[in-house]
N, C-alpha and C positions, 0 to 999 in steps of 0.2 A: 535504475529505478530501487526506492527502498525494497527491504527484504522484507521475505513472509512476516515475519514476527513487527516487523515496522507498521507496516499496514494493520493489523491486528492491534496495535497501539495507539495509533493516530486513530481509527475510526471508535474503539474503546471511549480514547477520552472526550473523544466528539461528543457522542451518545449522553457521555454524561455532562456535557458544558450544555448540549441544545436540549435536554430533559428527554430524548429519543424515550418515546414507552414501549415498543419493541427493541428492545436493546441487541438482544440477539442477531434479528433478523438483518439489523441495520448492519452491526458488525461481520454476517455472514458478506452482506455486501459488500462489505469494504475489505474482503479480500477475496471475492471473486475473477476481476478480472486477471488476475496471476494465474489462474486456473487451466487458462491454455496454451497453448503453443504453436505456430509462431503469438504475438503480443500484437500484429498489428489491428485485427479489426477490434478485439477488446481492447485494445487504446484507443481507441477513434482517433489516431496518427493523421496528420493532415503535414503535408510538406517533406521533406528529406533532408536526412542528415547530411550529406555530402557537401549543402552549400548553406547548415546553418539555420534553415528555415524549419524543420521539424517542431510538430507543435500538438500536446494535444485539443481536440474537439469536445470538450467536455460537456457542455450547451447543446449540444447535436444530439448525445449520446438523451441530456435528458428532455430536450425535447419528443425526440423517438418516444423514449420510452415513460411518459408523462402520465400515462390512465392505467399505470401497472402498480402492485404496491407499495408504496411510498416507502415505508425502512428501506428495504431492503434496494432499490434505484437509488435512494438518495445516501445510504452506503456506499455503494459501488460509485457513484457521483464523486463524494468526496475522496476516494481511489485516484482518481483520472487528476484531482484537482492538487495532490499531493504530488503525484509520479511528474506534471506539469513543473512544482516547486524543482524536481530535482535535473529534469533537464533544463531548466532554465539558472539553475541554482552549485548545481557542480559538474553536471556533464561537457555544456556545451563552453561553460568558462575554463574548465584546466582539463575532467577527466580523459574529454575524447583526445584532447591531444597526447593524454601521458601515454594513452592506448596505441595510441598510431606509433608513438615513438618507440614503445617499448611494449609490446606483444604479452606479457607476463605480470601487466599491470590486472588485466583481465581475471584473471587466476588469481591474483593477491587479493583482489577488491574482493571476491567471492569468499575467496577465506576471510577475511577482516568480517563478513556477513554474519558467519559459523560461527567467529569470533565472540562478538558481540552477542549472541543473543542469549546467552547466562546472564552478561554483564546488564543488559536491559531488562531482563526480567525483574534478577535484584534492586536496579535501582528503581522502576516505577511497581515493586512488589506486586506484581501483578500477573503470575503464573495459574493462581487458582480460579483467579475469574476468567480468564481464557481457556482454561480449559471445560470450565461451565458452560462457557460460550459454545465451543467448537462441538460440543457432544448435547447440543442441544436439539430442539426442533425448530429451528427456529424455519421460518418461509423463506424457500430457495425460489428464485424465478426460473422461469427458463427462457433464455433469451435468446437470440438469431447468433451472437457472439459467443453468448458462452451459456451451455445448457446447465440444468440442476444439477442432472451424472456427474459432470465436469467439477463441477463445486465440489459432491459428496466424496468426488476420487482423490479431492486436492486435498481434502483434512486430515487426513494421516500424515500426512507433508508436515502442517501446520502442527499438528500435538507431537511429532517426534523435535521441532521447535523446542519446542514447549520445556521438553523431558531433558534436553542437551543441559551439560553440564560444561564443566570449566574445565579446557581442557590447558595440556605447560606454558602453551603461547602466552607472554605476558603483557604484548603491545602490539597495534595493529601498525600492519603496513604502510596503504594507501591513506586511510582518513584520520580521523582524532577523535575521541569518543566524545569531546565536548562539538565538534562538528555533527556527527549524529544525533546527538541533544537537540542543538541547536536547529536538524532540520524537523525532526519531530516536533517539537513542539509551534516551530514555524509551521507547519504540515495541520497541525489541530485547529490552530488562529487561522490559517485561511479558510479551514475545513468548514471550521466553525460559522464562519463570513459568509461561506457561499449559502452554506445549508439557512441563515438565517434573510438570505437573498431572496431565494427560492419562496422564502412564505411570504414575503413582502406581495412577491408576485402573483401570489395565487389567489 
């Protein structure tokens, strides 16, 4: 799945594109599903990894919480859309097999995520505005799968990502920078489309 920072960028870009009035609550919702562990309930997983039937039931989440504060719920929903894209575009086509054949890949890809943080911040020139969002008083809902306190406790880790400086390592081991930019931009496209689809059915 995408990193904390990737999800923050995706949610922020969708909020911009869709002209979400309460940007801060929307972006905080976009971070929320990763605030708990394990993530099976918060990500509305169905199916199994072993037979490649694992998927995310984003519509099920949206239906359950349709009566709650919309910006936060819609931000959360776009996180699920982005993670479904990761499953179908990265994990099942090639990453799962690589991790099965070489267990060190799991560690290496998380190291790639840490390495990518300052690169993505520079590429999108987004540090200050995301710090502003994370330090805002955006509305965080209490959900059965992710309590508001879980999200509040998660914010310092996200802020630390934004403070991270480039290290000595100059290359990624598992992904390419172009792949990750493609993932972020496609997630923004799909997330914005999903938000527009929700609007058409309200």
